[in-house]
N, C-alpha and C positions, 0 to 999 in steps of 0.2 A: 504494500500500500504506500502510495506517495502522498506526503503532506505538503501542501503548498506553503511556500515561505511566509506568506501573509498570515496564514492560519497558525503556523508555528510561532511567529512573533506575537500574535494575539494571546496564545496560550502562555508563553513565557512572561508576558506582561500582566497576567492576571494577578489580582491582589493575593490570592491564596499562595501563589508561588513566591511573591515578593516579600512575604513576612519573614522568611528565614525559619530557623528551627523553632519549634513550639516547646514551651517548658513542660516538664512532667508535673502534672498537678496531682494532688492527693486523690481526687476522685478517680482518675485513671489508675493510679498505683493501687488503690484499695481494691478495685475490682479485678486487677490483672495479676497481682503479686501476693502469694500467701505470706503473711507476716504476723508479728506480734507487736503490741503497743509497748513502748518503754515509758517508765515513770518520768525519766529525765534524759536529756541528750548527753552523750559523752562530751567531756570538756573540749575535745578537738573540733566539735561541730558548733554552729551558731547557737547561742544561748538567748534567753529572753523570750521574745514573741515567736517561739518555734516549738514544734513537737517532733518526736522521732519514732520511727518504726524499724524493726529489724527482721532480716531474713537469714536463713541458713542455706549455703550453697557451696559445694566443693570444699568442705571442711573449713569454711570461713563464715564469719558473721558479717553481714553487710548492713550498715545502718544508714538510713535515709532521713534527712532533716527537712521538714516542710515549714513554710511560713504560716503563721496563724491568720494572717490577713488575706483579704481578697479571695482568689481562687486556689489558695494554698499551694503555690509553686514549690518545687524542690529547691532548697537553698544550700544544701550540703550533703556530702556522702563520705563515708569512711568504711574501711574494711579491716577486720581484726582476725587473726588466726584463732581457730576454735580451741586448739589444744590447751593453752593457758587458762582460758575461761571455763573449760569443761571441769576442771578441778574445783572451781568455785560453785558449780551447779549441783554437786553431789549432796 
């Protein structure tokens, strides 16, 4: 199938493509990623008006920080090895 250059330019100029990457919001994360709620965020992640969720994958704990304001975009991410934390969970 051949796309005319005018049609291709119109597609590339559309607002949906011009916005760039979209942030990961908590609504999307909540429905797509199995996770647990954390009482507080690790000190390496944004504090204050944020909340954190954790997942386990490949023997690592992945922590996602989300802003409490607006559409709750992701504002931080950290990964920790599971081994040292496993001893604290016994």
